[in-house]
C-alpha angles and dihedrals in degrees: 000000000000112000118220115249127225091242111080118210109250113185115217118255114270116265115226113250128228102216122194119197107195143153141124124313111277100032093106105256093152093048092050093051093047090052091048090053093053091055092066095238115176095243135121108235109208117231109221123220116230142169090215117120110253119250116236095263097044124104125210111244092016107059096017141335099254108210138176119245090256093051091050091047089054090054090052093048092048092050091240097140130080090204138346138181144168107263114188093334096315130093120242127181145166116241108235099209093053093056095044093050093051094048091048089055090057096250125137108246121219121195130180113212140149123266094262090053092048090058090051091051090051088055091051097041114024092189096054112126109239119198119186114210116203145151128259092257139008090244089057090053091052091049091052092051092049092047093057092067091195099121138061115254089258093051091046091053089050092051092048093049091047092048092053091053092047092053087065090063096067092107090065091065133079098226138014120210121188110218097211122204112276092358101099093133091055091049091054091047090054091050090049090051091052091052093048091049091050090055089056095055114123089224106043125210111254116200119204118183 
């Protein structure tokens, strides 16, 4: 019989996670994040800044911060972005203050960025949790991009070529999650399970930004 000791086991408080959801265009990053939001998860979902023109259904400050080129340039000059890049001819970037404030409050922070941006975040925060979202096959990814019919033929070819290159970057991530056709709920459940498991690690990730 094992006798109880005087020292009770007190697990350390949970460290907030910096969670990056990334992957090629067409894998469903936006859909995954929207589904995560509807589940009432206690996360802070980062709002990305962009110079892209808003689509009819998009809301400034909710879907993105839609900025002019001059406004975005000011954020760069004032060192207000964790990372930024040109994505299909438009700038996108992650506001630094927003992420730091959320982490300081103890919340897990979820950001949706492209593969190039994910690599930048890894360089800034080694303990960031990087999740690569993909499709079951490369052919499926191409079909999804073609089915969207939102780009010119030239832009579509660029997206397909870029996606193929980005698929080669999987090894730089911690987890890969296939977002199977018509199984969005399952995809989100897998991501939730990953996050829960990470919070039960003996050696927790500690993000310093």
